[in-house]
C-alpha positions in Angstrom: -35.0 54.0 13.4 -30.9 54.5 13.4 -29.6 55.3 10.2 -27.5 53.0 7.9 -24.2 54.3 8.2 -23.0 51.2 10.4 -23.4 47.5 10.1 -26.5 45.9 12.3 -27.1 42.5 12.4 -29.4 40.5 14.6 -29.9 36.9 16.1 -33.8 36.0 16.5 -34.7 32.8 17.8 -37.8 31.7 19.0 -37.9 30.4 22.6 -38.9 27.1 22.2 -35.7 25.1 24.6 -32.2 25.3 24.3 -29.8 27.3 22.1 -29.7 24.3 19.4 -26.0 24.3 17.8 -26.9 25.5 14.4 -28.8 29.0 16.1 -25.7 29.3 18.0 -23.8 29.4 14.9 -26.0 31.7 12.9 -25.1 33.9 16.1 -21.6 33.6 15.9 -21.6 34.7 12.2 -23.6 37.2 12.6 -21.7 38.6 15.6 -18.4 38.3 14.0 -19.9 40.0 10.7 -21.1 42.9 12.7 -17.8 43.3 15.0 -15.3 42.4 11.9 -16.9 45.8 10.5 -17.3 48.1 13.9 -20.9 47.0 13.6 -23.6 46.4 16.3 -25.0 42.8 17.0 -29.2 42.7 18.4 -30.9 39.6 20.2 -34.3 39.3 19.6 -36.3 37.3 20.8 -39.6 35.9 18.2 -42.2 34.6 20.2 -45.1 35.3 18.1 -45.9 31.3 18.2 -47.0 31.3 21.5 -48.4 27.6 21.4 -44.3 26.5 21.4 -43.4 29.1 23.9 -40.9 27.4 26.6 -40.9 29.3 30.2 -37.1 30.1 30.8 -35.9 29.7 27.2 -35.5 33.1 27.1 -32.8 33.3 29.9 -31.5 30.4 28.7 -31.0 32.1 25.3 -29.7 35.0 26.7 -27.2 33.4 29.5 -25.9 31.0 26.3 -24.9 33.9 24.3 -22.8 35.4 26.7 -21.5 32.1 27.8 -20.2 31.6 24.3 -18.6 35.0 24.2 -21.2 36.6 21.8 -22.0 39.6 23.8 -24.8 41.5 22.0 -25.4 45.4 21.9 -28.7 45.3 22.3 -31.4 42.5 23.5 -34.1 42.1 25.8 -32.3 42.0 28.8 -29.7 44.9 27.9 -32.0 47.3 26.5 -31.3 49.4 23.5 -33.1 52.2 21.7 -34.8 50.4 19.7 -36.6 47.8 22.0 -38.6 46.1 23.2 -36.6 43.3 21.7 -39.1 40.7 22.3 -42.0 40.5 19.5 -45.0 39.8 21.7 -44.2 42.6 23.6 -44.4 45.0 20.1 -47.5 43.9 19.0 -49.4 47.5 18.6 -46.2 47.9 15.7 -47.3 45.3 13.5 -51.2 46.0 12.7 -50.3 49.8 12.1 -47.7 48.9 9.2 -49.7 45.6 7.9 -53.0 48.4 7.7 -50.4 50.8 6.1 -49.3 48.0 3.3 -53.0 47.7 2.6 -53.2 51.2 1.8 -50.7 50.6 -0.5 -51.6 47.8 -2.1 -49.2 45.1 -1.1 -51.7 43.2 1.5 -55.7 42.7 1.8 -58.3 41.9 4.5 -59.6 38.1 4.3 -62.3 36.9 5.8 -62.5 33.1 4.3 -63.2 31.0 7.2 -61.6 27.4 8.2 -64.1 25.8 6.1 -63.6 27.5 2.9 -59.5 26.9 3.5 -60.1 22.9 4.0 -62.1 22.6 1.1 -59.5 24.8 -1.4 -56.7 22.3 -0.3 -59.3 19.5 -0.9 -60.4 20.6 -3.7 -56.6 20.6 -4.6 -55.7 24.2 -4.5 -51.9 24.8 -3.8 -52.2 28.1 -2.1 -55.1 31.0 -1.5 -57.0 31.8 -4.8 -57.0 36.0 -3.5 -61.0 35.7 -3.5 -61.4 38.2 -0.7 -58.8 40.8 -2.8 -61.9 42.0 -4.9 -63.8 43.2 -1.9 -64.6 46.8 -1.9 -63.0 49.2 0.9 -66.8 49.6 1.7 -67.2 46.2 2.6 -64.7 45.7 4.2 -65.1 48.3 6.3 -68.4 46.9 7.2 -67.6 43.5 7.9 -64.9 44.6 10.2 -67.5 46.8 12.0 -69.8 43.6 12.4 -67.3 41.9 14.0 -66.3 39.4 11.2 -63.0 37.4 12.2 -60.1 38.3 9.6 -56.7 38.3 8.5 -54.3 40.3 7.0 -52.6 38.7 4.0 -49.4 39.5 1.6 -50.7 40.6 -2.2 -48.6 39.1 -4.3 -48.0 40.0 -8.2 -49.6 37.2 -10.2 -47.2 37.9 -12.6 -43.4 38.7 -13.3 -40.2 38.0 -11.0 -38.3 39.2 -8.0 -34.9 39.1 -7.3 -32.6 40.1 -5.0 -28.8 39.5 -4.5 -27.6 37.1 -1.5 -23.9 37.8 -0.5 -22.5 34.3 -0.3 -25.3 32.4 -3.1 -25.0 35.8 -5.6 -28.2 36.5 -7.7 -31.7 34.9 -6.6 -34.3 34.9 -9.0 -38.1 33.6 -8.1 -41.1 33.8 -10.4 -43.9 35.2 -8.6 -46.1 32.8 -9.4 -44.3 30.2 -6.8 -45.5 32.4 -3.8 -48.3 32.7 -2.1 -50.6 35.5 -0.2 -49.3 34.6 3.0 -50.9 35.5 6.2 -49.2 39.0 7.9 -51.8 39.7 10.8 -53.3 36.8 12.1 -57.1 36.5 13.7 -56.2 36.7 17.1 -53.7 40.3 16.0 -50.4 38.6 16.2 -48.3 39.2 13.7 -47.0 35.8 11.4 -43.3 35.3 11.6 -43.0 36.4 8.3 -44.4 39.7 8.7 -42.9 40.8 12.0 -39.4 39.6 11.3 -39.6 42.2 8.1 -40.8 45.1 10.5 -38.7 44.4 13.6 -35.8 44.4 11.2 -36.7 47.7 9.6 -37.3 49.4 13.1 -34.6 48.1 14.5 -32.2 49.3 11.5 -30.9 45.6 10.6 -29.2 46.3 7.2 -27.8 43.0 6.9 -29.6 39.8 7.9 -28.2 36.1 8.2 -30.0 33.3 8.5 -30.6 29.4 6.9 -30.9 28.9 3.6 -34.6 27.6 4.4 -35.3 31.4 3.8 -33.8 31.7 0.7 -37.4 31.3 -1.2 -39.3 33.2 1.4 -37.2 36.5 1.2 -38.7 37.3 -1.6 -41.7 37.7 -0.5 -40.4 39.9 2.4 -38.5 42.0 -0.3 -41.8 42.9 -1.7 -42.8 43.8 1.8 -39.9 46.0 2.2 -40.6 47.2 -1.4 -44.5 48.2 -0.8 -43.9 50.0 2.2 -41.0 51.8 0.4 -37.8 50.9 2.5 -34.6 50.0 1.8 -33.9 46.5 1.3 -31.4 44.9 3.9 -28.5 42.6 2.8 -28.8 39.2 3.3 -26.2 36.2 3.6 -27.8 32.7 3.4 -26.5 30.1 5.4 -26.3 26.2 4.5 -27.3 23.9 7.3 -25.4 21.7 9.6 -26.1 18.3 8.7 -25.9 14.9 11.2 -24.9 12.7 7.7 -25.0 12.9 4.5 -29.0 13.0 4.8 -30.0 13.9 7.7 -30.1 17.5 9.4 -28.8 18.5 13.3 -32.3 19.0 14.8 -33.6 20.0 18.3 -37.0 17.5 17.3 -33.9 14.6 17.1 -32.5 15.7 20.4 -29.4 16.2 18.7 -26.7 18.7 20.9 -26.9 21.9 22.5 -24.9 24.4 23.7 -25.5 23.3 26.9 -25.3 19.4 26.1 -21.8 20.0 25.5 -20.9 21.8 28.2 -22.2 19.2 30.4 -20.0 16.7 28.9 -17.2 18.7 29.6 -16.4 20.2 26.2 -14.6 23.8 27.1 -17.0 26.5 25.6 -14.6 28.3 23.8 -13.9 24.9 21.6 -17.4 24.5 20.9 -17.6 28.0 19.6 -14.0 27.3 17.9 -15.5 24.1 16.1 -18.9 25.9 15.5 -17.0 28.4 13.5 -15.3 25.7 11.1 -19.2 24.3 10.5 -19.5 26.4 7.2 -16.7 28.9 7.4 -12.8 28.2 6.2 -10.1 31.0 7.0 -7.8 31.7 3.8 -4.7 29.9 6.0 -6.7 27.1 6.7 -5.9 27.6 10.5 -8.3 25.2 12.8 -7.9 26.7 16.2 -8.9 30.2 16.5 -9.6 32.2 19.5 -12.3 34.3 19.1 -10.2 37.6 18.4 -8.6 35.6 15.6 -11.9 34.9 14.3 -12.9 38.3 14.1 -9.6 39.4 12.9 -10.0 36.9 10.1 -13.6 36.3 9.4 -15.2 37.3 6.1 -18.1 36.2 3.8 -15.5 35.2 1.2 -14.4 31.9 3.4 -18.2 31.1 3.9 -19.4 27.4 2.3 -22.3 27.1 -0.5 -21.9 23.0 0.8 -23.7 21.7 3.7 -21.5 20.9 6.6 -21.3 17.6 8.4 -20.9 17.7 12.3 -18.0 15.2 12.8 -17.8 14.7 16.8 -14.6 13.2 16.3 -13.2 16.3 15.0 -14.5 18.5 17.9 -13.1 16.0 20.4 -10.1 16.4 18.8 -10.6 20.3 19.2 -11.5 19.7 22.9 -8.4 18.2 23.3 -6.0 21.4 22.4 -7.6 23.4 24.7 -7.7 20.7 27.4 -3.7 20.7 27.2 -3.7 24.7 27.9 -5.5 25.2 30.6 -3.3 25.4 33.8 -3.2 23.0 36.3 -5.8 24.2 38.7 -8.1 24.9 35.9 -8.0 21.3 34.8 -8.3 19.8 38.1 -11.6 22.1 38.6 -12.8 21.0 35.0 -12.4 17.3 36.4 -13.5 17.5 40.2 -17.2 16.5 39.1 -16.5 13.2 36.6 -13.8 12.1 39.6 -16.6 12.5 42.3 -19.0 10.3 40.2 -16.0 7.0 40.1 -16.2 6.3 44.0 -13.2 4.0 43.5 -11.2 7.2 43.4 -11.3 8.2 46.6 -8.4 8.3 48.3 -6.4 8.5 45.5 -4.3 11.7 45.0 -6.7 13.1 42.4 -4.1 16.3 41.8 -1.4 13.9 40.9 -4.1 11.7 38.7 -4.5 15.2 36.9 -1.3 16.0 35.7 -1.4 12.4 33.7 -4.1 12.6 32.2 -4.3 15.8 30.8 -2.5 15.6 28.0 -4.2 12.0 26.8 -7.9 13.2 27.2 -10.6 14.7 24.9 -13.4 14.8 27.4 -13.7 14.7 31.0 -15.9 11.8 30.7 -13.1 9.6 29.6 -11.5 9.6 32.6 -12.9 5.8 33.6 -12.0 4.5 30.5 -8.3 5.6 31.4 -8.2 4.7 34.9 -10.4 1.8 35.2 -7.7 -0.5 36.1 -7.9 1.2 39.8 -11.1 -1.0 39.9 -10.8 -3.8 37.3 -7.3 -5.2 38.4 -8.3 -8.6 39.2 -8.5 -11.7 36.9 -7.1 -9.5 33.8 -5.7 -11.1 30.5 -1.6 -12.5 31.4 -1.3 -12.6 27.6 -0.8 -9.3 28.2 2.6 -9.8 29.4 3.4 -10.5 25.6 5.8 -7.6 24.1 7.6 -8.9 21.2 9.5 -5.9 21.0 10.8 -6.2 24.8 10.9 -10.0 24.3 8.7 -10.7 27.2 5.9 -13.1 27.8 4.0 -14.5 30.6 6.9 -17.2 31.6 9.4 -14.4 31.7 6.8 -12.2 33.8 6.4 -15.1 36.4 10.4 -15.6 36.7 11.1 -12.5 37.4 8.0 -10.9 39.5 9.2 -12.3 42.9 12.3 -10.2 42.2 10.2 -6.7 41.4 8.4 -7.3 44.4 11.4 -7.1 46.5 12.7 -4.0 44.8 9.8 -2.4 45.6 9.0 -3.4 49.0 12.4 -2.1 49.4 12.1 1.0 47.1 10.3 4.4 47.9 8.6 5.5 45.2 11.5 8.4 44.6 13.7 5.4 44.3 11.9 2.9 42.4 12.6 3.9 39.0 16.5 3.5 39.8 16.2 0.6 41.8 14.4 -1.3 38.8 16.7 -0.2 36.3 19.3 -2.0 38.6 17.4 -5.1 38.5 17.3 -4.9 34.6 20.9 -5.0 35.0 21.3 -7.7 37.3 19.0 -9.9 35.9 20.6 -9.2 32.3 17.5 -8.0 30.6 16.2 -5.0 28.9 15.1 -2.2 31.1 12.2 -1.3 28.8 10.9 -5.6 29.6 11.4 -5.0 33.8 9.1 -2.2 33.5 6.8 -3.3 30.8 5.7 -6.8 32.9 6.3 -4.2 36.3 3.2 -1.9 34.5 0.9 -4.9 33.3 1.1 -6.3 36.8 -0.1 -3.5 38.7 -2.4 -1.9 36.1 -3.7 -5.3 34.1 -3.8 -2.6 31.0 -2.2 -2.3 28.2 -2.9 1.1 27.9 -2.1 3.1 31.1 -2.1 7.7 31.5 1.4 7.4 32.4 4.9 4.9 32.6 5.1 2.2 35.1 6.6 4.1 37.9 4.1 7.0 37.6 1.5 4.3 37.6 3.2 3.3 41.0 2.7 6.9 42.2 -0.7 6.9 41.5 -1.9 3.4 42.9 0.6 4.0 46.3 3.5 1.7 47.2 0.7 -0.4 49.8 -1.4 -1.1 46.9 1.3 -2.2 44.5 2.9 -4.5 46.9 -0.6 -6.1 47.1 -1.0 -6.6 43.7 2.4 -8.0 43.0 1.6 -10.4 46.1 -1.9 -11.6 44.8 -0.2 -12.0 41.1 2.8 -14.0 42.3 0.6 -16.3 44.3 -1.6 -16.9 41.7 1.3 -17.9 39.4 2.5 -20.1 42.2 -0.6 -22.0 42.2 -0.8 -21.6 38.4 3.0 -23.4 38.1 
């Protein structure tokens, strides 16, 4: 195994589906901590729970980390000196170390069947009663030789305390009476997560373990295994969970979003990673928008929070909008094309021009329909939209001047339209802003548009503008 001269962190997900946001944050912090300290970041797949294994999940995890910019130095698909990097491929290693721990008194063979364990629970027992710890070596050997099924359990001291220092939470002290003799090797020969992660971390030279606070109380059990085998403990950083709200964690089981979900909705990968970094870490200078390199430059344990983080979708959308604004025109158009394709009414429009209008106004590509829906839903809009107290406009003024506006549009090109409408305002002795307000409302039927009046006219095209103004004039004529 490697020497402990440089930081070696790992991300060790279970292949049970898409990579959840909480998992991606753990991976990000482990990556940043390692790289900030000139160390190594490892991906290891923990698939000891074969019943929950999802086909294709390993490839999905690898792909997601790479897309997010978390390029691991060692892992299942890139190799490394301490592989294999999938637990099910390391099965032979675990039993050897479990037997070694038995010899050193840190574990023991247990032959209790499910009936006895069930009866214990029904009788009110909260943990295993160490019955098999009293078996002699000769009896254990005999029963194994006879083919009796067994597990190997950890031998937790019945008295005293175990303590360790977490780099974020400080000293953690747990009474040994609160810990149970958990199973290390199951009856099928496979290790439990609790045992496999310790063995793998040691053999791979992991000297800083970064994971969720749900493991704060389990870590003493892991430390007893390190101590029992005569190994040096790693450092620990435990992260508070990301919450959906004040009461509920983000959770795969509740359908909370994963990285792929956000990408499908049009979030940019850099924006996703940037936002996730802020869920539990605050840079000293309080900056919020950061490149990966900037994160690497300023990341530190002292910026990590001891409190839960609330996932704020509004803030993530805001951050995504900042990244969208920085895209080149071509890249923004490429981002929008799949979303344009879903809106059949946009067929025939200048979508590249539309992109120039909405790029600075959009947080998510999926919002495009709400920005340009007037193209498809102009008919029967509320004529009270013509009312604008600042510009001193109302429906009556619109009825009066729309015929003049129509004449100007017919006589203009899109390039001369602004100048000619401005001249019309002077001729009618009304504010220029009033002309353009009435014109924009008339051709869009919308209070909010992704551009001004002449920009909307250029987007719609002269033919559609004339058609709409003609129809509107006809409606007013009938009503009057």
